[in-house]
C-alpha positions in Angstrom: 98.3 -182.6 92.4 96.2 -185.9 91.9 97.1 -189.4 91.8 98.2 -189.6 87.7 99.6 -186.2 87.7 102.3 -186.1 90.5 105.8 -185.6 89.1 109.0 -186.4 90.4 110.1 -183.0 90.8 106.9 -182.0 93.1 107.7 -185.2 95.1 111.2 -184.6 95.6 110.6 -181.1 96.6 107.8 -182.0 98.9 109.4 -184.6 100.5 112.8 -182.8 100.5 111.6 -180.0 102.7 108.9 -181.7 104.9 111.0 -184.7 105.6 114.6 -184.7 104.6 114.6 -181.1 105.8 113.3 -181.9 109.5 115.3 -185.0 109.9 118.7 -183.4 109.1 118.0 -180.3 111.0 116.9 -182.2 113.9 119.9 -184.2 113.7 122.1 -181.1 113.2 120.7 -179.8 116.3 121.3 -182.7 118.5 124.6 -181.9 119.8 123.4 -178.1 121.0 120.1 -179.7 122.9 120.4 -180.1 126.4 119.6 -183.4 128.3 115.5 -183.3 128.6 114.9 -180.7 125.7 111.8 -180.7 124.1 111.6 -181.0 120.3 108.4 -180.3 118.4 107.8 -181.4 114.8 105.3 -179.6 112.7 102.7 -181.9 111.5 99.2 -181.5 109.4 95.5 -182.8 109.8 96.5 -183.7 106.2 98.3 -186.8 107.7 95.3 -188.3 109.0 92.7 -188.1 106.7 92.1 -188.0 102.7 91.8 -184.8 100.8 91.7 -184.9 97.2 95.2 -184.2 95.3 97.0 -183.7 98.6 98.9 -187.4 98.7 102.2 -186.7 98.5 101.8 -183.7 101.2 99.9 -185.9 103.5 102.6 -188.7 103.3 105.1 -186.5 104.0 103.6 -185.4 106.9 103.0 -188.9 108.1 106.5 -189.6 108.0 107.3 -186.6 110.1 104.6 -188.1 112.6 106.2 -191.4 112.3 110.1 -189.6 113.3 108.7 -188.6 116.5 107.3 -191.9 117.7 110.9 -193.6 116.5 113.3 -190.9 117.9 111.9 -190.7 121.6 113.6 -194.3 121.6 116.6 -193.1 120.3 116.8 -189.9 122.8 115.3 -192.1 126.0 118.9 -191.7 127.5 119.2 -187.9 127.0 115.4 -187.5 128.3 114.8 -185.6 125.3 110.8 -185.4 124.6 109.9 -185.3 120.5 106.1 -184.4 119.9 104.4 -183.4 116.6 101.9 -180.7 116.6 99.5 -181.2 114.0 97.5 -178.1 112.7 94.4 -177.5 111.0 93.8 -174.4 108.8 95.2 -171.7 110.4 94.6 -167.6 109.4 98.6 -167.2 108.2 99.8 -165.4 105.4 100.5 -168.6 103.1 96.8 -169.5 103.5 95.9 -166.3 102.3 98.6 -166.2 99.4 96.4 -169.7 98.0 93.7 -166.9 97.5 95.8 -164.1 96.2 95.1 -160.6 97.1 91.4 -160.8 96.2 89.7 -159.8 99.8 86.6 -161.7 98.8 88.8 -164.9 97.3 90.3 -165.0 100.8 87.2 -164.9 102.6 86.1 -167.9 100.5 88.8 -170.0 101.3 88.1 -169.2 105.3 84.5 -170.0 104.9 85.2 -173.1 103.0 87.7 -174.5 105.3 85.3 -173.4 108.2 82.9 -175.6 106.9 84.7 -178.6 107.2 85.8 -178.0 111.2 83.5 -178.8 114.3 84.4 -175.8 115.8 83.1 -173.8 112.5 86.0 -171.5 112.2 90.0 -171.8 111.1 92.7 -171.5 114.2 94.4 -168.0 115.1 98.0 -168.4 115.1 98.0 -167.6 118.8 96.0 -170.8 119.3 99.2 -172.9 117.8 101.7 -171.1 119.5 100.1 -171.7 123.0 99.7 -175.5 121.9 103.6 -175.4 121.1 104.6 -173.3 124.3 102.7 -176.0 126.3 105.0 -178.9 124.8 108.1 -177.0 125.2 107.5 -176.3 128.9 107.8 -178.5 131.9 104.0 -178.9 132.0 104.1 -181.2 129.6 107.0 -183.3 131.0 105.3 -186.3 130.9 104.1 -186.1 127.3 106.3 -187.7 124.6 105.9 -189.1 121.3 102.3 -187.9 121.0 100.7 -186.2 117.9 98.6 -183.2 119.5 96.2 -181.8 117.1 95.4 -178.2 117.6 92.5 -178.5 114.6 89.2 -177.1 115.9 88.2 -181.0 116.0 89.0 -181.7 112.4 91.1 -184.6 112.6 88.3 -186.2 114.6 85.8 -186.5 112.2 
């Protein structure tokens, strides 16, 4: 919703899911995590740039990014790494659901989003998964507290 139309219910729902949910899920999982574990938080390019009528969502994802930067200090004694994976538009059922069942409208959304991305296309779920596997693996053993953009360059413009 644009500023002026934001409701308390919308704010509570978005921050409840994206901020409160992340905080208490990670906190509850801490006793189950081995020393040296990797925690990957889900961010969004929305937190780094402006998008009309997305301020509440963007702010909630900025809070998630801030969690990673602070939790690395809380968890350094256990060697637990915390990183944020911030994706751009990705071909997922959620994205297609925005357009409804009409294939032409779905393609229209993909085309509109692709026009905003330097690579000229939206991402595939497999591309996001590969970045997450990297952050979870020992190949990223010295990567901690970062925000990794997997967005075709969208956050850089």
